C-alpha positions in Angstrom: -62.8 65.2 -42.0 -59.5 63.6 -41.6 -58.0 63.3 -38.1 -54.2 63.4 -37.7 -52.8 62.1 -34.7 -49.5 63.6 -33.6 -47.1 62.1 -31.0 -44.1 63.5 -29.4 -41.9 61.6 -31.9 -43.8 62.6 -35.0 -41.7 64.5 -37.6 -43.1 68.0 -38.0 -42.1 68.2 -41.6 -44.1 65.0 -42.5 -47.2 66.2 -40.4 -46.9 69.6 -42.2 -47.0 67.9 -45.5 -50.1 66.0 -44.6 -51.7 69.2 -43.2 -51.1 71.0 -46.3 -52.3 68.2 -48.6 -55.6 67.9 -46.7 -56.2 71.7 -46.7 -55.6 71.8 -50.4 -58.0 68.8 -51.1 -60.7 69.1 -48.3 -60.2 72.5 -46.8 -60.0 71.3 -43.3 -58.3 68.8 -40.9 -58.4 67.8 -37.2 -55.2 67.3 -35.4 -55.1 65.5 -32.0 -52.1 65.6 -29.6 -51.8 64.1 -26.1 -48.9 65.5 -23.9 -46.7 68.4 -24.2 -44.2 66.9 -26.6 -47.0 66.0 -29.0 -48.5 69.4 -28.8 -45.1 71.0 -29.4 -44.7 68.9 -32.5 -48.3 69.7 -33.7 -47.7 73.4 -33.4 -44.3 73.2 -35.3 -46.1 71.4 -38.0 -48.8 74.0 -38.3 -46.1 76.7 -38.6 -44.3 74.7 -41.3 -47.5 73.9 -43.1 -48.2 77.6 -43.5 -44.9 78.0 -45.5 -46.0 75.0 -47.7 -49.3 76.6 -48.5 -47.9 80.1 -49.6 -47.6 79.2 -53.2 -51.3 78.0 -53.3 -52.3 81.4 -51.7 -53.9 79.5 -48.8 -53.2 80.4 -45.1 -54.6 78.4 -42.2 -57.0 79.3 -39.3 -57.1 77.0 -36.2 -59.1 76.6 -33.1 -57.5 74.7 -30.3 -59.5 73.0 -27.6 -59.2 70.3 -24.9 -61.0 67.0 -25.6 -61.3 63.8 -23.7 -60.3 60.7 -25.6 -60.5 57.0 -24.8 -57.1 55.4 -25.1 -56.8 51.7 -24.2 -59.8 52.0 -22.1 -58.4 55.1 -20.2 -59.7 58.6 -20.5 -57.0 61.0 -21.5 -57.0 64.7 -22.3 -55.8 65.8 -25.6 -55.4 69.0 -27.4 -57.5 69.1 -30.6 -56.6 71.6 -33.3 -59.4 72.2 -35.8 -57.7 73.6 -38.9 -59.3 75.3 -41.7 -57.8 76.7 -44.9 -58.5 80.3 -45.7 -57.5 82.6 -48.6 -54.2 84.1 -47.8 -54.2 88.0 -47.8 -52.6 89.6 -50.9 -49.3 91.3 -49.9 -49.3 95.0 -50.9 -47.2 96.1 -53.8 -44.7 98.8 -52.7 
């Protein structure tokens, strides 16, 4: 499974494109973000990615959790989003 690392300066549209591509091809992706700005960019990217996947009738499901990462020999707490592609519900015809 691919792991995308998001920083506070990551562009949400670019991350969303990567999320959508990985969900189309692999069905799942891991996203890691350290710090509030990075988590904000990751959440924005998830929302944008949902829009990118509408035409493919794919929605996404995510489970966020805290994880410990070693960054430059220092332990840091990150938010990890396990993201899985799921079939999008069919809108009722009215």
